[in-house]
N, C-alpha and C positions, 0 to 999 in steps of 0.2 A: 240568418245564414250569410256568410260572406259571399259577395257576388263573384269575386275573383281572388286568386292567390297563385303564387309561383313558388316552386321549390327546386333547388338543385340538390339532387341526391348523390352522395358520394359514391355509393354503389346501389344498384337496384336490380331486382329480378323482374325482367321485362322480356316478353316475347320468347320465353322458354330458356333464358339463360341470364347470368349476372353480367351487367354492364356497368362501366364507370361513368361518372358525371352525367347522370340522366336528368334532363330538365323536364319538369312537368308543369303545366298550367291548368288551373281549375276554374271553371265557370259554372256557377249555380249548382254546385255539388257534384259535378262530373268533370272528368279529364277532357280538356279541350285541346291539349297538345302534349305529346310525349316524344322527346327527342334525346338521342345520345350520339356521341361521336363513334363511328365505326372504326376509326383509326386512332392510334395512341396520340395523345396531345402532350405538349410540354408541361411539366409539373406546375410551372408558374402560371400557365394559362388555366389549367384545371383548377387551381386554387382560387381563382378570381371569379366568383359567381356574379351574375348580373345584379345590379344594385337592388332591384325590386324583388329578387328571389331569396327565400330563406334557405340556408344550407343545412341539410340534415346529414350529420356524420354517422357512418355505420352502414349496415346493409338494410335497405328498405324493401319490404315485401307488401303485397296486397293484404287487406284485412282478412282475418281468419273467421270461419263460420263454426260456431258451436251448435251442432245440429240436434242435440238432445240435452235439455236442461229441466230439472225439477228444482226451481229456484229456492223453495223453502227448505230443501234438504241441506242447504249450506249451513243451517243452524245445527246440524248433527255432527259437523266435522269435529273430531277430537272427543266427542261424547259417546260414540258408539264403539270405541276401540278399547274399552276398559275391561272387557271380558271376552271369553270365547262365545261362539254362537253360530248362527247361520243367517242366510238371507231372511228367513222367516222371523227370527228373533230381532234382527235389525229392523224389519218392517214394523214390528210392534212399537219400537222406539220412534220410528218415523210417524206412525199414526198419532202418537202422543203429541208431537209437535204440531201436526196438522190440526189437532183439536183445539189448539191455543190461538190460532191465527184469526184475525179479523181484517177487514179491508185496510185499515191504517197500518197495522203491524206487517201485513203482507206487502204493502207498498214500500214501507221503510226497508224491510229486509231485501226485497227485490231490487230496489234502486241501488243500494250499496253493493249488492252482489253483482249487479250488472256493471258497476264501476270497477269492481275487482276484475271482471272479465275484460273490460277495456284496457286495464293496466297490463294484461298479459297479451294484448294484441287482437282480441276478439271484437269484431265490429258488427256481427250479426248473431243473434241467438234464436234458436228454435225452442220455444217454451211449451213443454208438454203439460198442459194445464188441466187439472181435474178437480181442483178445490173450489167448487162452484157456490155452495149454499151456506146457510147458517149452520151452527153446530147441531141443531135438531133436524136438519134437512129441509127447513123452510126456505124458500127463495128470499133473497133480499128484495127490498122495494124496487131497486134496479136489479133485475135478475142476473145481469152480467157485471155486477159491482166488482167481484174479485178479478175477473178478466180485465176489466178496465183499469183496475189498480196496477196490473202488470204493464199495460200499455202506457200508462202515465209514468210508471217507474222507468221504463225503457226510454221514453221521450226525455225525461229529466236527467237520466244518466248520459244520454247521447248515443245509445246503441240502437241498431235496427232490430226489429223483432218479427218473427213469425209466431203468432199465437196459435198454437195447435190445440184447439179446444177439444177436450177429450171426453168421449162417451164412456161412462163407467156405470154399469147397471147391476152388477152381481158381485157378491163376495167370492164366488167360485162356482162356475158351471151350474147356473140356475138358482143358487142360494141367494136369499135376500141380503141386501147390504146390512152390515152390522156395525154398531159403534160409530166411529168417526166416518165410516164409509157412506153413511147417509148424506154427508155433505157433498159427496161426489155424484150422486145419482139424480137424473132427471126423470126416472121412472121407465121411460122407453125411448127408443131412438127418435120417434116423431117429436116428442117434447124436447129432446136434446136439440134437434134441428131447428125447431121453432125458436128456442132461446138463442141459438147462435145466429140465426137470421136477424134477430133484433139487436145484435151487438153493434152499437153505433160508435165507431172510432171518432175521436175528436177531429174536427175539420182540419186544423193546422197539421196534425199528424198525417191524416189521410192525403192531404194535398202534397206533402213531401214524399209520399210513397214509401214511407219507412215502416209500414205495418202490412203484413199479410195475415189474413185470417184463414187458417187451415183446419184440418180435422184430424182426430186421432181415435183409434180404437184402443182402449187401454191394453187389452189382451183378450185372447179367446176365452179365458176363464172369467173375465169381468164383463163381457158383452155376449149375450146368447147368440147362437149361430144365426137365428132368424132375424136378428137385429143388425148384424155386421154389414149385410148387404145394403141396408138403408143408409148407414153412415157412408159407405163407399159410394153409393149413388149420389148423396149430397155433395161429396167432394168432386166426383166426376162432373156433375152438372155445372159446378163453379170453377172447374179446372184448378182446383186447389190441392195443395199437398195433403197427403194422407199418411200418417205415421202410426206405428203400432209396435208394442213390445212383442217379440216373437222368440219363443223357446229359450228364454233366459235361464230357466231352471229345468233340470231333469224331471222334477216332480210335476211341473206343468205339462210336459210331454206325456208323462204316464197318465195323468188325470184326463187329458184330452183323448188319449187312446181308449181309456176305459169308458168315456162318455160317448165318443163319436167314432171310435174304431179307425182313427186316422191321426196324423200329426197336426199340430197347429198350422203349419204352412199349407198343408193340403186342404185343411178346413177353410182357411182364408182364400185360397184359390177357388174353391167350390162356391164361396160366397161372393165372388167377383171383386175381391179386395186387392188383388195384385195388379200392378201395372207400372207404367213409367213415372208416375207421380207418387208411387208408394215407397215408403221407407220402412224396412224391417229393422227395428232397433234391437241390438244385441245379437240376434241370429246365432246363438252360441251352440246349441245342441241340435244340429241339423243332420238329417239323413242325406245321402247322395241324391235322392229324389227331391228332397226339399231344396237343395242347392240348385238343381236343374229348374225347378219351378220358378224360383226367384230370378234366376238368370234369364230364362226364356221370357219372363214378363218384363225384363229391362228395369227391374226395381233397384232401389238403393238399399244398401245394408250399412247401418250406422253402428260402428263399433265404439265402445266406451271403455277402453282397456283399464284405466285407473279404477273405475267403479267395479268392473268385472273382477279385477284382482281383489279389491277391498272386500267384496261380498263373497269371494270364493266361487264365482259363477263357473269359471272355466275359460277355455280359449276357443274362440270360434274359428271356422274355416275361411279366413279372409281371402286367401289367394284362390281357393277353389271357387268361391263366389264370384270373384273377379273374372276368372277364366271361363265361368259359365255365362257371363254377360251382365252380372250385377255391378253396380258402381259403389265403391267404398266412400263413406263419409264418416265424420268423427264427432263425438260429443263428450261432455264431462259429466253428464247424468246427475249423480248424487253430490257432486262437488267435493268429494273427499280430496280432490286436487282440481284446481282450475288452471290448466296449462296444456294448450293444444299442441305445443312442441313435444311434450311428453307423450301425448296420445298418438302423435304421428309415429315416433320411433317405436313406441310400444307395440304397434301392429306387427312390425318386422321382428322385433325382439321376441315377442310371444310366439310367432311362427318358428323362430329358431329353437326355442325351448321345446315346442311340440314335435318338431321334426328332426332336431339335432343337425340342421343344415342352415347355412347363411344364404342371404341374397334372394329373398322371395319378392321383395318390393324395391323398386328404384326410389331414390329420393324425390324425383319428379312426380311419381305416382302418389306417394304419401302426401306431398305438398298439395297436389291437386285435390286430394280428399279433404284437406283442411281449408281450402280456398274456393276455387271455382266450382267444383262438384258439390261441395257443401252448400254454397249459396244457391245453386240451381235446385237442390233438393228442398230448399225452404221457400222457393218461389221468387228468388232474386237472381235470375240468370244474368243480370246486368251488373253483377258485383263479383269480385274475386280475382281480378287481374288489373294490372296497370296498363290501360289501353284507352285510346280516345273513345269517348262515349260511355265508358264504364263509370260506375259510381266511384267518387274520388276517396278511396280508403288507402291510407298509407301507414304501415307499421315499421318503425325504424328500430332495428336491433343493434345494440352495441357490439362491436367486434374486438373490443380491447378488455373484456372482463376476464377473470380467471377461467371461466368456462369457454369463452369463445376465442380468446387470443391464440393465434397460431393455428387455427383450424382450417386455413385456406380461404379461397375466395369464391367457393361454389355454394350450391344450395345445401350441401351437407352441413354447413355451419348452422343453419337454422333447424334442420331436421334431426341432426345427431348431436349437436353440442349445446345449442341455446336452450334457455328456459324462459318462462314468462318474466322472470326477474331481470332479464337482459333487455327488455323492451324500454326504450327511452322516449319515444314520441309516437302518438297515435292520432291520425286524422280519420274521421268517419264522415262521409258525405260532404267533404270539403271543410269541415270544422275540426279544429284541434280539440280533442276530447280527453287527452291524457298526456301529462308530463310527470316525471318523478316527484315534482313538488306536490302532487296530489296524494301521494302515498299515505302521509300521516292522517289526512282527513278520511281517506277510505278506511284505514284501520280503525280509527275512532268510531266511525259510523257503523261499521260491522259489529264492533263490540257492543255499542249501544243497542243496535237492533236485536241482537241475539240475547242480551241481558233482559230486554223488555219481554221476552218470552219465558223468562224464569229459568234460563239455562246457565 
């Protein structure tokens, strides 16, 4: 890691607004100085950066946080669009890919998918990881081999990772895992916790603080109600993030009511799984009472609009959750699209479709969901803003492309105009991790990794 670096940012989002000529200095991966002129300066002066500073042209923002990723789903892009179907038929195709992966192919696909994320400005990923064992359900000699493959992939790509090790015990409300699902299951929550406690992150990665080990309950259908509390207790004792799929499908809600006479959110609350470190992923089909429960618990709600559209899930009550006290975050989930700019604006645009009204979310609120709030939900509260002491992540967006030219000088440029393709330079933890020169290599590596799976 470079010990020091200096940048002169043509424009940057700092302290709640966009400023010109922002000077930042980085020491040991964190911002040590952030300065800008609060008065207009002569153009000739603004054009002369200090000799030691690298000038970044465009609009620079803090790094984005992708709070919900199933990295191996990237192999499905374009392959699941060939016919009609449902979430459940898509899931069958996903299971087929899951059955083909081993630690080497998992690593290769993850590393290059994480590089694709960096290319779109994502500097931290929350990996919802449940592909634990060999194809017959037998643990690897190193029980956490698959999780460690993801940690190594993130390290080698240059992205920060919250490994959300996922408890998955049932194919549906008490039924035994079937087929490829046997790879997911540890048998019970105690054995899940024992395995996760033995997960030894490489020393160099641990020292840099670029890995958080969190927990996940896959869903109320995949973890019996008497086991959910044990996962929640594990996370609470370690002050770790706890994520879970919640009410993504109407069928899940109906099955939960049939089994437990309550909604998934109510069941999670009764199991002690809701709280300020909890993230409810999707949270699509919620009752008003569910919304209140998540809000009163101060939980996060992670919306993944591009995946929710792709799978025909529906539109969740994002603003109602916010108004009740929950905090919005964003993810790309199945990676049908990897573009947090699209996820940001999709929250507002989907609300417009559902209500036939505009103006539910401000640009600043959507931006916070993709940056500071997203990082906090993954256990990195010291990332997501350009400020002294924060992790030095910088994402520079070109403002002269056909998408961004003429869009003004405010935050609306990145929230409503830019795409991941407009990202020109990415710094994560003080290191340059992406420039457009990397694009051909990323594309070639993605093609090779997916072809290796026979797709």
